[in-house]
N, CA, C and O atoms as a GROMACS GRO file, in nm:
protein
  452
    1MET      N    1   8.221   8.774   9.879
    1MET     CA    2   8.158   8.927   9.990
    1MET      C    3   8.218   9.021   9.957
    1MET      O    4   8.156   9.125   9.980
    2TRP      N    5   8.338   9.036   9.900
    2TRP     CA    6   8.381   9.140   9.859
    2TRP      C    7   8.339   9.232   9.723
    2TRP      O    8   8.374   9.345   9.689
    3GLN      N    9   8.247   9.133   9.659
    3GLN     CA   10   8.175   9.177   9.559
    3GLN      C   11   8.047   9.239   9.603
    3GLN      O   12   7.988   9.324   9.537
    4LEU      N   13   8.011   9.194   9.710
    4LEU     CA   14   7.856   9.254   9.768
    4LEU      C   15   7.902   9.343   9.886
    4LEU      O   16   7.822   9.380   9.972
    5GLN      N   17   8.021   9.374   9.888
    5GLN     CA   18   8.075   9.516   9.936
    5GLN      C   19   8.042   9.469  10.119
    5GLN      O   20   8.023   9.564  10.195
    6LEU      N   21   8.039   9.350  10.166
    6LEU     CA   22   8.021   9.304  10.321
    6LEU      C   23   8.185   9.302  10.373
    6LEU      O   24   8.253   9.200  10.386
    7TRP      N   25   8.225   9.426  10.396
    7TRP     CA   26   8.364   9.415  10.433
    7TRP      C   27   8.381   9.347  10.544
    7TRP      O   28   8.466   9.259  10.553
    8ASP      N   29   8.274   9.396  10.674
    8ASP     CA   30   8.317   9.338  10.799
    8ASP      C   31   8.316   9.195  10.804
    8ASP      O   32   8.388   9.128  10.878
    9ASP      N   33   8.221   9.144  10.715
    9ASP     CA   34   8.209   8.994  10.715
    9ASP      C   35   8.307   8.954  10.640
    9ASP      O   36   8.350   8.850  10.689
   10LEU      N   37   8.377   8.988  10.528
   10LEU     CA   38   8.494   8.951  10.494
   10LEU      C   39   8.629   8.972  10.588
   10LEU      O   40   8.712   8.882  10.597
   11THR      N   41   8.639   9.066  10.638
   11THR     CA   42   8.737   9.092  10.716
   11THR      C   43   8.724   8.969  10.843
   11THR      O   44   8.822   8.899  10.869
   12ASP      N   45   8.628   8.957  10.898
   12ASP     CA   46   8.616   8.839  10.996
   12ASP      C   47   8.641   8.712  10.937
   12ASP      O   48   8.712   8.637  11.005
   13LEU      N   49   8.601   8.669  10.831
   13LEU     CA   50   8.627   8.553  10.743
   13LEU      C   51   8.790   8.554  10.736
   13LEU      O   52   8.851   8.472  10.804
   14VAL      N   53   8.841   8.619  10.679
   14VAL     CA   54   8.990   8.638  10.656
   14VAL      C   55   9.043   8.584  10.796
   14VAL      O   56   9.090   8.471  10.812
   15CYS      N   57   9.028   8.676  10.887
   15CYS     CA   58   9.093   8.651  11.037
   15CYS      C   59   9.069   8.526  11.063
   15CYS      O   60   9.174   8.466  11.087
   16LYS      N   61   8.963   8.452  11.071
   16LYS     CA   62   8.919   8.323  11.106
   16LYS      C   63   8.996   8.190  11.019
   16LYS      O   64   9.011   8.074  11.057
   17LYS      N   65   9.033   8.249  10.898
   17LYS     CA   66   9.100   8.136  10.812
   17LYS      C   67   9.191   8.225  10.737
   17LYS      O   68   9.163   8.267  10.625
   18PRO      N   69   9.324   8.258  10.812
   18PRO     CA   70   9.416   8.340  10.735
   18PRO      C   71   9.487   8.260  10.622
   18PRO      O   72   9.540   8.325  10.532
   19LYS      N   73   9.491   8.115  10.622
   19LYS     CA   74   9.590   8.050  10.513
   19LYS      C   75   9.498   8.052  10.402
   19LYS      O   76   9.402   7.975  10.408
   20THR      N   77   9.512   8.134  10.293
   20THR     CA   78   9.420   8.106  10.172
   20THR      C   79   9.517   8.010  10.079
   20THR      O   80   9.640   8.012  10.074
   21THR      N   81   9.414   7.918   9.999
   21THR     CA   82   9.488   7.819   9.923
   21THR      C   83   9.403   7.819   9.782
   21THR      O   84   9.446   7.749   9.691
   22THR      N   85   9.303   7.884   9.766
   22THR     CA   86   9.224   7.915   9.620
   22THR      C   87   9.271   8.047   9.582
   22THR      O   88   9.317   8.134   9.655
   23CYS      N   89   9.250   8.048   9.436
   23CYS     CA   90   9.264   8.186   9.396
   23CYS      C   91   9.155   8.307   9.432
   23CYS      O   92   9.187   8.423   9.457
   24GLY      N   93   9.031   8.258   9.428
   24GLY     CA   94   8.920   8.343   9.493
   24GLY      C   95   8.968   8.383   9.638
   24GLY      O   96   8.960   8.499   9.678
   25ALA      N   97   9.012   8.292   9.707
   25ALA     CA   98   9.035   8.319   9.830
   25ALA      C   99   9.128   8.417   9.862
   25ALA      O  100   9.107   8.500   9.951
   26THR      N  101   9.264   8.413   9.771
   26THR     CA  102   9.356   8.497   9.796
   26THR      C  103   9.320   8.637   9.743
   26THR      O  104   9.354   8.740   9.801
   27TYR      N  105   9.243   8.635   9.615
   27TYR     CA  106   9.186   8.764   9.600
   27TYR      C  107   9.116   8.853   9.677
   27TYR      O  108   9.119   8.976   9.672
   28ALA      N  109   9.046   8.773   9.758
   28ALA     CA  110   8.937   8.815   9.879
   28ALA      C  111   9.022   8.882   9.978
   28ALA      O  112   9.004   8.994  10.025
   29SER      N  113   9.121   8.796  10.005
   29SER     CA  114   9.208   8.832  10.126
   29SER      C  115   9.290   8.954  10.078
   29SER      O  116   9.304   9.035  10.169
   30VAL      N  117   9.343   8.986   9.970
   30VAL     CA  118   9.441   9.096   9.918
   30VAL      C  119   9.333   9.202   9.911
   30VAL      O  120   9.358   9.296   9.986
   31ILE      N  121   9.232   9.213   9.851
   31ILE     CA  122   9.132   9.308   9.857
   31ILE      C  123   9.104   9.355  10.015
   31ILE      O  124   9.121   9.468  10.060
   32CYS      N  125   9.060   9.246  10.082
   32CYS     CA  126   9.029   9.269  10.229
   32CYS      C  127   9.162   9.364  10.344
   32CYS      O  128   9.158   9.436  10.445
   33GLY      N  129   9.260   9.314  10.259
   33GLY     CA  130   9.406   9.376  10.314
   33GLY      C  131   9.406   9.519  10.259
   33GLY      O  132   9.432   9.614  10.333
   34LEU      N  133   9.380   9.536  10.132
   34LEU     CA  134   9.390   9.675  10.055
   34LEU      C  135   9.281   9.766  10.118
   34LEU      O  136   9.309   9.879  10.158
   35ARG      N  137   9.170   9.721  10.125
   35ARG     CA  138   9.066   9.833  10.184
   35ARG      C  139   9.092   9.849  10.339
   35ARG      O  140   9.053   9.955  10.387
   36ASN      N  141   9.152   9.755  10.426
   36ASN     CA  142   9.156   9.789  10.570
   36ASN      C  143   9.320   9.844  10.574
   36ASN      O  144   9.373   9.850  10.685
   37GLN      N  145   9.386   9.876  10.472
   37GLN     CA  146   9.513   9.932  10.477
   37GLN      C  147   9.630   9.862  10.521
   37GLN      O  148   9.739   9.914  10.546
   38GLN      N  149   9.593   9.712  10.530
   38GLN     CA  150   9.699   9.588  10.574
   38GLN      C  151   9.778   9.572  10.461
   38GLN      O  152   9.753   9.476  10.389
   39PHE      N  153   9.889   9.664  10.424
   39PHE     CA  154   9.970   9.624  10.277
   39PHE      C  155  10.049   9.524  10.350
   39PHE      O  156  10.057   9.417  10.290
   40ASP      N  157  10.115   9.530  10.473
   40ASP     CA  158  10.184   9.370  10.491
   40ASP      C  159  10.107   9.257  10.460
   40ASP      O  160  10.143   9.173  10.377
   41PHE      N  161   9.996   9.252  10.528
   41PHE     CA  162   9.928   9.132  10.515
   41PHE      C  163   9.877   9.129  10.346
   41PHE      O  164   9.854   9.016  10.303
   42MET      N  165   9.864   9.207  10.279
   42MET     CA  166   9.845   9.203  10.149
   42MET      C  167   9.952   9.145  10.065
   42MET      O  168   9.929   9.066   9.974
   43ASP      N  169  10.071   9.188  10.098
   43ASP     CA  170  10.196   9.148  10.037
   43ASP      C  171  10.243   8.988  10.074
   43ASP      O  172  10.316   8.918  10.003
   44GLU      N  173  10.180   8.948  10.204
   44GLU     CA  174  10.197   8.826  10.235
   44GLU      C  175  10.098   8.722  10.160
   44GLU      O  176  10.124   8.606  10.126
   45CYS      N  177   9.992   8.786  10.144
   45CYS     CA  178   9.911   8.687  10.059
   45CYS      C  179   9.946   8.673   9.926
   45CYS      O  180   9.921   8.572   9.860
   46LEU      N  181  10.006   8.775   9.881
   46LEU     CA  182  10.050   8.770   9.706
   46LEU      C  183  10.163   8.696   9.714
   46LEU      O  184  10.172   8.622   9.615
   47ALA      N  185  10.267   8.683   9.801
   47ALA     CA  186  10.370   8.634   9.802
   47ALA      C  187  10.347   8.483   9.812
   47ALA      O  188  10.414   8.400   9.750
   48GLY      N  189  10.239   8.454   9.901
   48GLY     CA  190  10.218   8.289   9.932
   48GLY      C  191  10.139   8.259   9.825
   48GLY      O  192  10.165   8.143   9.794
   49ALA      N  193  10.037   8.316   9.734
   49ALA     CA  194  10.008   8.289   9.620
   49ALA      C  195  10.092   8.250   9.523
   49ALA      O  196  10.093   8.143   9.461
   50ARG      N  197  10.171   8.353   9.512
   50ARG     CA  198  10.289   8.355   9.406
   50ARG      C  199  10.373   8.206   9.441
   50ARG      O  200  10.436   8.154   9.348
   51MET      N  201  10.372   8.161   9.531
   51MET     CA  202  10.470   8.056   9.582
   51MET      C  203  10.375   7.925   9.541
   51MET      O  204  10.412   7.837   9.463
   52ARG      N  205  10.287   7.927   9.589
   52ARG     CA  206  10.191   7.800   9.547
   52ARG      C  207  10.179   7.796   9.410
   52ARG      O  208  10.182   7.682   9.364
   53LEU      N  209  10.165   7.896   9.321
   53LEU     CA  210  10.138   7.894   9.148
   53LEU      C  211  10.300   7.844   9.101
   53LEU      O  212  10.322   7.747   9.028
   54THR      N  213  10.379   7.910   9.145
   54THR     CA  214  10.494   7.871   9.098
   54THR      C  215  10.547   7.705   9.108
   54THR      O  216  10.596   7.632   9.022
   55ASP      N  217  10.515   7.682   9.248
   55ASP     CA  218  10.542   7.545   9.302
   55ASP      C  219  10.463   7.459   9.203
   55ASP      O  220  10.527   7.363   9.159
   56ALA      N  221  10.333   7.474   9.156
   56ALA     CA  222  10.224   7.372   9.081
   56ALA      C  223  10.313   7.401   8.929
   56ALA      O  224  10.316   7.308   8.848
   57LEU      N  225  10.370   7.509   8.901
   57LEU     CA  226  10.433   7.502   8.756
   57LEU      C  227  10.543   7.400   8.779
   57LEU      O  228  10.544   7.294   8.717
   58THR      N  229  10.648   7.437   8.880
   58THR     CA  230  10.731   7.332   8.899
   58THR      C  231  10.708   7.190   8.858
   58THR      O  232  10.772   7.135   8.768
   59ALA      N  233  10.611   7.133   8.931
   59ALA     CA  234  10.574   7.000   8.968
   59ALA      C  235  10.512   6.947   8.828
   59ALA      O  236  10.516   6.829   8.796
   60MET      N  237  10.447   7.061   8.741
   60MET     CA  238  10.366   7.028   8.596
   60MET      C  239  10.527   6.998   8.522
   60MET      O  240  10.546   6.880   8.490
   61THR      N  241  10.613   7.074   8.501
   61THR     CA  242  10.711   7.052   8.425
   61THR      C  243  10.796   6.934   8.458
   61THR      O  244  10.853   6.877   8.364
   62ILE      N  245  10.813   6.885   8.590
   62ILE     CA  246  10.884   6.763   8.634
   62ILE      C  247  10.794   6.635   8.594
   62ILE      O  248  10.851   6.527   8.582
   63GLU      N  249  10.658   6.646   8.573
   63GLU     CA  250  10.571   6.530   8.519
   63GLU      C  251  10.572   6.540   8.385
   63GLU      O  252  10.531   6.442   8.323
   64ASP      N  253  10.622   6.666   8.303
   64ASP     CA  254  10.621   6.638   8.147
   64ASP      C  255  10.505   6.610   8.103
   64ASP      O  256  10.500   6.546   7.998
   65SER      N  257  10.399   6.644   8.160
   65SER     CA  258  10.245   6.624   8.112
   65SER      C  259  10.228   6.727   8.019
   65SER      O  260  10.318   6.797   7.972
   66ASP      N  261  10.088   6.735   7.991
   66ASP     CA  262  10.038   6.826   7.865
   66ASP      C  263  10.070   6.981   7.936
   66ASP      O  264   9.984   7.067   7.956
   67THR      N  265  10.180   6.991   7.959
   67THR     CA  266  10.224   7.121   8.033
   67THR      C  267  10.165   7.262   8.006
   67THR      O  268  10.136   7.345   8.092
   68TYR      N  269  10.151   7.275   7.851
   68TYR     CA  270  10.095   7.427   7.823
   68TYR      C  271   9.955   7.426   7.872
   68TYR      O  272   9.915   7.527   7.929
   69THR      N  273   9.889   7.341   7.861
   69THR     CA  274   9.718   7.332   7.888
   69THR      C  275   9.699   7.364   8.023
   69THR      O  276   9.620   7.453   8.055
   70GLN      N  277   9.776   7.287   8.123
   70GLN     CA  278   9.763   7.290   8.257
   70GLN      C  279   9.854   7.400   8.296
   70GLN      O  280   9.826   7.430   8.411
   71ALA      N  281   9.934   7.460   8.258
   71ALA     CA  282  10.001   7.607   8.294
   71ALA      C  283   9.930   7.706   8.292
   71ALA      O  284   9.923   7.778   8.391
   72TYR      N  285   9.857   7.734   8.172
   72TYR     CA  286   9.807   7.853   8.134
   72TYR      C  287   9.731   7.908   8.256
   72TYR      O  288   9.757   8.020   8.299
   73LYS      N  289   9.631   7.826   8.316
   73LYS     CA  290   9.571   7.895   8.430
   73LYS      C  291   9.656   7.968   8.518
   73LYS      O  292   9.635   8.088   8.536
   74ASN      N  293   9.768   7.896   8.586
   74ASN     CA  294   9.859   7.921   8.682
   74ASN      C  295   9.935   8.040   8.619
   74ASN      O  296   9.962   8.135   8.692
   75ILE      N  297   9.975   8.044   8.473
   75ILE     CA  298  10.046   8.169   8.439
   75ILE      C  299   9.946   8.295   8.432
   75ILE      O  300   9.980   8.409   8.462
   76THR      N  301   9.842   8.263   8.394
   76THR     CA  302   9.714   8.358   8.414
   76THR      C  303   9.697   8.436   8.556
   76THR      O  304   9.688   8.557   8.576
   77GLN      N  305   9.697   8.339   8.640
   77GLN     CA  306   9.676   8.359   8.811
   77GLN      C  307   9.788   8.476   8.830
   77GLN      O  308   9.771   8.589   8.878
   78LEU      N  309   9.893   8.424   8.785
   78LEU     CA  310  10.041   8.487   8.830
   78LEU      C  311  10.050   8.629   8.767
   78LEU      O  312  10.106   8.723   8.824
   79HIS      N  313   9.981   8.639   8.624
   79HIS     CA  314   9.962   8.774   8.583
   79HIS      C  315   9.868   8.852   8.664
   79HIS      O  316   9.914   8.962   8.693
   80VAL      N  317   9.770   8.833   8.702
   80VAL     CA  318   9.667   8.871   8.760
   80VAL      C  319   9.741   8.948   8.918
   80VAL      O  320   9.709   9.057   8.965
   81LEU      N  321   9.837   8.860   8.971
   81LEU     CA  322   9.880   8.895   9.090
   81LEU      C  323   9.984   9.029   9.041
   81LEU      O  324   9.973   9.145   9.079
   82ALA      N  325  10.069   8.982   8.961
   82ALA     CA  326  10.162   9.100   8.907
   82ALA      C  327  10.064   9.250   8.871
   82ALA      O  328  10.116   9.357   8.903
   83GLU      N  329   9.950   9.252   8.817
   83GLU     CA  330   9.875   9.346   8.776
   83GLU      C  331   9.834   9.414   8.901
   83GLU      O  332   9.831   9.537   8.901
   84ILE      N  333   9.795   9.333   9.034
   84ILE     CA  334   9.755   9.371   9.152
   84ILE      C  335   9.869   9.451   9.202
   84ILE      O  336   9.858   9.570   9.232
   85GLU      N  337   9.979   9.384   9.210
   85GLU     CA  338  10.110   9.454   9.282
   85GLU      C  339  10.133   9.606   9.187
   85GLU      O  340  10.169   9.711   9.240
   86ASP      N  341  10.107   9.593   9.050
   86ASP     CA  342  10.157   9.696   8.982
   86ASP      C  343  10.065   9.793   9.007
   86ASP      O  344  10.105   9.909   9.006
   87ALA      N  345   9.922   9.765   9.036
   87ALA     CA  346   9.828   9.856   9.062
   87ALA      C  347   9.833   9.979   9.202
   87ALA      O  348   9.808  10.096   9.229
   88LYS      N  349   9.880   9.864   9.253
   88LYS     CA  350   9.898   9.930   9.443
   88LYS      C  351  10.054  10.013   9.430
   88LYS      O  352  10.083  10.094   9.518
   89SER      N  353  10.132   9.992   9.338
   89SER     CA  354  10.239  10.072   9.312
   89SER      C  355  10.231  10.208   9.265
   89SER      O  356  10.270  10.314   9.314
   90SER      N  357  10.156  10.174   9.132
   90SER     CA  358  10.135  10.316   9.025
   90SER      C  359  10.015  10.413   9.092
   90SER      O  360  10.016  10.535   9.076
   91LEU      N  361   9.899  10.335   9.178
   91LEU     CA  362   9.834  10.420   9.249
   91LEU      C  363   9.853  10.474   9.366
   91LEU      O  364   9.768  10.545   9.421
   92LYS      N  365   9.983  10.442   9.424
   92LYS     CA  366  10.033  10.482   9.514
   92LYS      C  367   9.933  10.481   9.657
   92LYS      O  368   9.914  10.571   9.738
   93LEU      N  369   9.886  10.360   9.652
   93LEU     CA  370   9.804  10.318   9.748
   93LEU      C  371   9.854  10.318   9.884
   93LEU      O  372   9.779  10.335   9.979
   94GLN      N  373   9.993  10.297   9.897
   94GLN     CA  374  10.051  10.301  10.027
   94GLN      C  375  10.114  10.398  10.070
   94GLN      O  376  10.164  10.468   9.981
   95ASN      N  377  10.139  10.443  10.213
   95ASN     CA  378  10.206  10.544  10.266
   95ASN      C  379  10.125  10.661  10.221
   95ASN      O  380  10.192  10.759  10.189
   96ASP      N  381  10.000  10.673  10.211
   96ASP     CA  382   9.904  10.808  10.185
   96ASP      C  383   9.947  10.879  10.079
   96ASP      O  384   9.964  11.000  10.083
   97GLY      N  385   9.969  10.800   9.969
   97GLY     CA  386  10.043  10.872   9.838
   97GLY      C  387   9.900  10.915   9.795
   97GLY      O  388   9.796  10.851   9.813
   98ILE      N  389   9.916  11.056   9.726
   98ILE     CA  390   9.824  11.143   9.656
   98ILE      C  391   9.853  11.101   9.516
   98ILE      O  392   9.969  11.095   9.474
   99LEU      N  393   9.750  11.073   9.444
   99LEU     CA  394   9.784  11.038   9.308
   99LEU      C  395   9.733  11.202   9.218
   99LEU      O  396   9.621  11.253   9.220
  100THR      N  397   9.852  11.251   9.149
  100THR     CA  398   9.799  11.365   9.077
  100THR      C  399   9.735  11.340   8.927
  100THR      O  400   9.735  11.231   8.870
  101VAL      N  401   9.697  11.428   8.890
  101VAL     CA  402   9.623  11.421   8.763
  101VAL      C  403   9.721  11.402   8.668
  101VAL      O  404   9.663  11.385   8.561
  102GLU      N  405   9.869  11.394   8.649
  102GLU     CA  406   9.953  11.366   8.563
  102GLU      C  407   9.977  11.202   8.599
  102GLU      O  408   9.967  11.118   8.509
  103ASP      N  409  10.003  11.171   8.713
  103ASP     CA  410   9.988  11.031   8.765
  103ASP      C  411   9.880  10.948   8.681
  103ASP      O  412   9.921  10.856   8.609
  104LEU      N  413   9.762  10.974   8.688
  104LEU     CA  414   9.652  10.918   8.691
  104LEU      C  415   9.653  10.896   8.520
  104LEU      O  416   9.617  10.794   8.461
  105ALA      N  417   9.698  11.007   8.468
  105ALA     CA  418   9.688  10.996   8.310
  105ALA      C  419   9.802  10.879   8.251
  105ALA      O  420   9.787  10.803   8.156
  106GLU      N  421   9.912  10.890   8.334
  106GLU     CA  422  10.028  10.792   8.302
  106GLU      C  423   9.962  10.644   8.327
  106GLU      O  424   9.951  10.558   8.240
  107VAL      N  425   9.926  10.634   8.448
  107VAL     CA  426   9.867  10.483   8.466
  107VAL      C  427   9.761  10.455   8.379
  107VAL      O  428   9.762  10.340   8.335
  108LEU      N  429   9.635  10.555   8.327
  108LEU     CA  430   9.552  10.514   8.241
  108LEU      C  431   9.617  10.486   8.091
  108LEU      O  432   9.568  10.413   8.004
  109SER      N  433   9.728  10.557   8.084
  109SER     CA  434   9.778  10.533   7.954
  109SER      C  435   9.860  10.379   7.931
  109SER      O  436   9.855  10.313   7.827
  110VAL      N  437   9.924  10.348   8.037
  110VAL     CA  438   9.978  10.220   8.050
  110VAL      C  439   9.849  10.110   8.036
  110VAL      O  440   9.851  10.016   7.956
  111TRP      N  441   9.768  10.131   8.104
  111TRP     CA  442   9.668  10.032   8.132
  111TRP      C  443   9.596  10.012   8.007
  111TRP      O  444   9.554   9.899   7.979
  112GLN      N  445   9.580  10.105   7.933
  112GLN     CA  446   9.519  10.126   7.775
  112GLN      C  447   9.573  10.048   7.689
  112GLN      O  448   9.497   9.994   7.609
  113VAL      N  449   9.736  10.016   7.680
  113VAL     CA  450   9.808   9.956   7.579
  113VAL      C  451   9.771   9.827   7.592
  113VAL      O  452   9.817   9.742   7.515
   0.00000   0.00000   0.00000
């Protein structure tokens, strides 16, 4: 829904089903929280997703199965979560921060590396 910019429908769906367990649902909840400037909700979604992913990684290492292949997906998702948090901070999205031209140039130079 967020890809179609159906923000009201997405907000309704997130409110009806607040516990997200899939990667896509987590991203949708985070984007919805970001759009509605519900930064505490956004942080809760990110923390919950990180906990689920680290629990899954822990279980994989205990099972000692083909860990690398199975863990790659979870590690990639953890990286995406870190990028979202970094973007929120770098773009000063919270507290009505205003991004200066210099700030934007710095953010772009970091992202281009």
